[in-house]
C-alpha positions in Angstrom: 130.6 -13.6 73.6 128.3 -15.6 71.4 129.0 -15.0 67.8 127.7 -18.3 66.5 125.9 -18.4 63.1 126.8 -14.9 62.0 128.6 -15.6 58.7 131.8 -14.3 60.2 134.7 -14.8 57.8 137.7 -13.9 59.9 138.8 -13.1 63.4 141.2 -10.1 63.7 144.5 -10.4 65.6 143.2 -7.5 67.8 141.0 -10.0 69.6 143.9 -10.3 72.0 142.8 -6.9 73.3 139.7 -8.4 74.8 141.6 -9.4 77.9 138.5 -10.0 80.1 136.9 -12.4 77.5 136.0 -15.7 79.1 133.6 -17.3 76.7 133.9 -17.2 72.9 131.4 -19.1 70.7 132.2 -19.0 67.0 130.3 -22.1 66.0 128.9 -22.3 62.5 130.7 -19.4 60.9 132.9 -19.1 57.8 136.1 -18.6 59.7 139.0 -20.5 58.0 141.6 -20.0 60.7 142.1 -18.4 64.1 144.7 -15.8 64.8 147.5 -17.0 66.9 146.9 -14.1 69.3 143.8 -15.9 70.6 146.1 -17.8 73.0 147.0 -14.4 74.6 143.5 -14.2 76.2 144.3 -14.9 79.8 140.7 -15.6 81.0 139.4 -17.5 78.0 138.0 -20.7 79.4 135.5 -21.7 76.7 136.1 -21.7 73.0 133.6 -23.2 70.5 134.9 -23.3 67.0 133.0 -26.3 65.7 132.7 -25.9 61.9 136.0 -24.0 61.6 138.2 -25.8 59.1 141.7 -26.4 60.2 144.6 -28.7 59.5 145.9 -31.4 61.8 148.8 -29.2 62.7 146.7 -26.2 63.7 144.3 -28.5 65.6 147.1 -29.9 67.7 148.7 -26.5 68.3 145.5 -24.9 69.6 144.6 -27.9 71.7 148.0 -27.9 73.3 148.2 -24.1 73.9 144.7 -23.8 75.3 144.8 -26.6 77.8 142.9 -24.7 80.5 139.9 -24.0 78.3 136.8 -26.0 77.4 137.6 -26.4 73.8 135.0 -27.5 71.2 136.1 -28.0 67.7 135.5 -30.2 64.7 137.9 -32.9 63.8 140.8 -31.6 61.6 140.5 -32.2 57.8 143.7 -30.8 56.4 141.4 -28.7 54.1 144.0 -25.8 54.1 147.2 -27.8 53.6 
């Protein structure tokens, strides 16, 4: 699912219901954080969240929990702490 450059402000927790989702591109949106439920997507193997601001803690958490996915993200900035 390519949702890049769509001025999306948030991702609902219900994204976890998209159990067949393999590819999620959220690059260049206004998303401030990802719902924790995103790690429940069993087939997600590509996640692009470049441009999504997140703290060092969140950065490490998602990177650790989503080891099997190609994970593209901007460096953490602690913008939200």
